[in-house]
N, C-alpha and C positions, 0 to 999 in steps of 0.2 A: 462464430465464437472461437476464441483462441485462449490457450494457456498463457499465464504471465507470472512474472516475479515482480512484486511491488517493493519499491524502496521508500525511504522516508519522504523524499520530496513529492512523490506521487500521492502518497496517503495524505500528507498535510495539504497539498493542493486540492485534493478531493474534498476534504472536510472543512477547510477554511475558506469561506466564501470571499474573503478579502484578498486571498492569494491571487497574484496576477495570472496563474496558470489554472485557476479553478475551473473555468468553462472547458478547457482542454481536457483536464482530468476527468470531469464528469462524462464527457463524450467518449473518452478512451475507455473508462471502466465499463461503459455500456456494451463494449465489444468483447469483454473478457468472460471466459468461462470460470465459474466458481468451482472449487476454491482457488483464490489467487494466493500463490505461495509468497511467504515473507519469513522473517526470523524474529526472534525475541528482541534483538537489539533495535530493529526497525520499529517495532511496536513501542518500546520504551522511549526511543528518541522522538517518535511522532507524538506520544503522550506529552513529553516534555515541551516540545515546540508548540503544541496547541495551547499551552499555558493555561490561562484562565477561561478559555473558550469551553466551558463545561458542556454545552450541547455537542460540540465537535468531539470532545473526549468520550462522551456517552455513546456517540455513534461509532467511534472506533471500537469501543468495547462490544457493542452490538454486532458489528461486522465480524468480529472474531467469534463471539458466542453463537452466532447463527451459521457459522461455517463458511462465510464469504471469504474470510482470510484464514489461511492455514499456516501453521508454523512447523509443519513437517518438512523441514529444510535440511538438505544434505548437500553441503558445498560440492563434494566430489561428484555427485549426481547432476548438479546444476551448473558446474564449472563452465561448460561451453557457453551457455546462455549468459552467465554473469560476465564473462570476459568480453562477449560481443556487446553487451550493454555498456561496459566500461569504455569501450573503444569509441562510442558515440559522443 
């Protein structure tokens, strides 16, 4: 198990079964230690991109409410990991 930061693309892929990266996201999230860090903007953007997929939106909310996703995000504290992700 490892710590992680989730961006919009990863969350949408996890929750949208029609996403081309869905299987990858499911397998990837199985290796992560909860809580997975994210931010408010990612949750809002994911909600928007999931559109009318009400079950996916409900699951996003459940992941947050159950503590699987955490919004205790401090850019300064996470800066190294974020810049490494952006370089990929």
